[in-house]
N, C-alpha and C positions, 0 to 999 in steps of 0.2 A: 289653829295656831293664832291667827289674827283675831278670831272670835274671843279667845281667852284673854288676849290683851285688851280688847275693847270692853269686855265685861269688867275686868279689873280696873281699868281707867275710869269707867263709869261709876263704879263703887266708890273709889277714892274721891271723885268729884262730888258725888252726892253726900259723902260724909263731911267734906270740908266746906261745901257751899253755905251752910248756915253760919259758920264762923266767919267766912268771907263777908257775907251779907251784913252781919252785925258790925264787924270792924269797919266796913266801907260806910255803913250808915253813920256810925259815930264820927268817922273822919269827915264825911260830907255834910254833917248836920247843919252847919252854918255857912256853907259854901254854895255858890250857884251850881246847879246840876246840868251837865251837858249829856243828854241821853245817849247820843252816838258814842261819846267817849266812854261812858259807863258800860255800854254794851261791849265795846272793844276791850275794855279792861276786864270784864267778866269772862269773855272768851279767852283772853290771854291767861287769866288765872286758871281756868279749867285746863288749858293746854299745859301750863307749867306743872300743875298737879298730876296730870296724866304722864308727862315725861318723868317727873320725880318718882311716881309710883312704879315705873318700869325700869328705871336706871339706878336709883340711889337706895331705895328700900331693899332690905335683904329679903330673900325668899322666906315664906312662913307658911304654916299650916296649923290646924287645930287638932289637938290630941288630948283626950280625956278632959275636955272643957278648958284647956289652957292653950294659949298661943305659943307655938314653938318657932323660934327664929333660927334659920340656918345660917350661922355665921362661919361655920367650918365648911368649906367647899367639898362637894362630892367629886367634882371634876373642875380643876382650875387650870386656866391657860392664860398666860400673860404673853403679849407680843409687843416688844419694843422696837421691832425692825419695821420701818415704814414700807408699806405696800406689800408686805408678805401675805396678809389675809386677803387684801383686795385682789392680788394676783391669783391666789388659790380659788377664791370665789368666781373670779372672771373665767378661769379655766374650767370650772365646774358648772357653768351656766347651761351646758348641754349634757352634763354628766349625771351620775346617780344622785348627787345632792343638789340638783338644779333648783329645786324649790327653796331649800335652805339658803343657797347662795343668793338667789334673787331677793328673798325677803331680807336678808342681812344687808345687802348692798342698797336696795331701794329703801328699806326701812330707815337705815342710818342717814339717808339723805332726806326723804320725804318728811320724816318726823321732826326735823330740825329747821326746815324752811320757815315756819311761823315765827321763830325767834328773830330772824332777819327782817321780817315784815312788821311784826307788832312792836318791837322795841322802838324803832324810829317813829312809828305812827303815834305811839302813846307818850313818848318823852322827846320833846323838841331838842333837848341838849344832847341827844344821842344820834343825831342825824348826819354827823360827819362820817366820811368813809373810814378815816383812821380809827375812830372810836368803835365803829362797827367791826372793823377788822380785828381789833383787840378783843372785842367781845366774842367774835367768831372763834378765836383761839381759847379764850378764858372759860367759856361755858363748857365746851366738851372736855377741856383739861380738868376742870373742877369735877365733873361727873366721873371721868375715868379715875381720877385720884381717889375719890370717895369709894369707888368700887374695889380698890386695893384693900380697904379695911373692912369690907362687909362680906367677904367670901364670894365675890363675883369676879369673873374674868375681866382683864384690862387689856385694851388693844389700841395701839397708837393709830391704827387704821380707822378706828371709830372716830378718833379725834379729827383725822384728815377728812373723812366723809361728812362728819357733823359740821366742821368749819366750812367746807364747800357749800353745804346746805344753807348755813346762815348767810353766807355771802350771796347765794342765789336768792334767798328771801329778801335781802337788802336791795338787790338789783330789781326784783319784782316790785318792791316798795317804790324805788326811784321811777320805774316805768309808770306805775299807777299815778304817782304825783305829777309826772310830766303830762300824761294823758288828761288828768283832771284839770290842770292849768290850761291845756289846749281847749278843752270843752268849755271852760269858763270864758276864755278869750273869744272863742267862736260865738258863744251865746251872747256875750256883751256886744260884739260887733253886729250881730243880727238884730239886736234890740235898738240899735242907733238909727 
């Protein structure tokens, strides 16, 4: 299950990296280059492509040399009742679908933490808690809204879990910034 996601994510990243490299080169041509920033931007780009490939693109396969998109769902489930799916999966963590329950809960959280970390790291104008809280709601709402139109299931609990994850990522960003400042202050005081 996880292996197929990783292979798919890797494939999409490899396909889009040349385009990213060319566009980034053209954008940065006459600007000073900060290597750490560019590495963080590249990692964030790969992360976004990975999430995009798993959440917004419709299912597809190759048939007789053609790409077939599955826009008509074989099984479609929409949940607009908060905590319904979360409750179901929590109850099943020790039941017959424990693995599916765990991967759904953990995946919806772990996969979205980087949004909360990278966005304020890369864009200084996005470092306020209010802006990040709005983004924590906007990003998963956008993804789930897109899924309504591409034959995928939509679940308000995914929005809740993804938003929690983005807030956790932002908290992690704040902690790392606090620790970085402490280290710099300590280093400066030792050098005096």
